[in-house]
N, C-alpha and C positions, 0 to 999 in steps of 0.2 A: 591753398592760401598759406603765406609765409606767416612766420612765428611773429614778427614785428607786428603785420598787419591785423593778426589775431587779436595781439594786446591791446593794439589800438582802437578797435572796434569794442572790446570788452571794457575798456575804460571811459569810452564814450557813453557805452550802454550804462553803466553804473553813475555816469554824472547826470543821466537823464532821468534815473531811479530816483537817486538823492532829490534831484530838482521837484520830480512829483510828487516824492512824499514831502518835501518842504511846504510844497502849495497846498498840499492837501491838510496840512497841519494848520496852516492859516487860516483856509476855508472852514475848519470847525472853530476855531477861534473866533471868527466873525458870525457864524452861525448862533453862536453861544449869547452875542452881544447884539443882533438883531439883523438887518438886511445888509447884504455884504456891500451895495452899494448907497453910502448914504444919501445922494442926490434922488436915487429912485423912490416913491413913495411906497410902502408896505402893501403887500396884497391882503389886506385883511377883508375877509368874506361877510357875508351878512350876521353870522353868528358873532364875530369878534366885533362888529359894529354896536349890535344889539348889546353885547357885555360891555363894550365901551359906555354906553347910555346908562347902564346899571350902574358900573363905576362912578359914574358922575352924579349919581342919586336921582335919575328920571324914574325910576321904579320904585321910589319911596311912597308913591300913591299908586294905587291900582290903575294899570294902562291898558285899553285894549289893544288890539291888533292895527286899527284904523288909526289909533294915537301913534303908535310905534311907527307906522309905515308914514305916517305925516312928518314926524320928528326926522326920519332918516331920508326922506324922499329929496330935501335940498342937496345932500352930500352923497347920497347912496339910492338912488332912482331904483325901484324894483316892484313888482307884483306884489298885491296885497295877499294872495295864496303862498307866496314865497316867504313872507314875512310870518304868516301865522304857522308854518309849517316849523320855521326856526324858533318860533317861540315855544313852540309844542316840545321841540325837540330839547330845547335846553331846560323846559321844565322837566323832562324826563332824566336828564341829566343833572338835576337839582340845583341847576345855576338860577333858576327863576321859580317862583311859588305860584300857583295857580289861586286867582282869588274870583271874585264875581262884582260887577258894578253894574249899576243901573242907568241906562241910558236912553232918553227918551220913553220913560216907564217901562222900559224891556230890560230883563236881565240877561246880562252879557257875560262873556268868560273875559277875565282879565287876569294880568299877569304882575306879580309885586317882588321887591325884595327888600 
């Protein structure tokens, strides 16, 4: 390989590395501000959906798992056992508090904030 060809190749590699570094820096800035693609909805999972309800004041009164599932069902349909497990995990992370609520004469576990 000639000296000129080697220098050309190294210049191309340098330009590619600089472009990658520039794009990686832009990606970090986007990640700090939210989704990289503003048209695509965020991939908020079940815990994030429950926390959004909490932030809107849904848990100002004690809510059972059935009530939470009923509230989430129109926008995020999922099984009751998944909702119950997510509520339990959020309670363990101290994002919700455990309470009790009487429903149809029976004491049930509820969550409040």
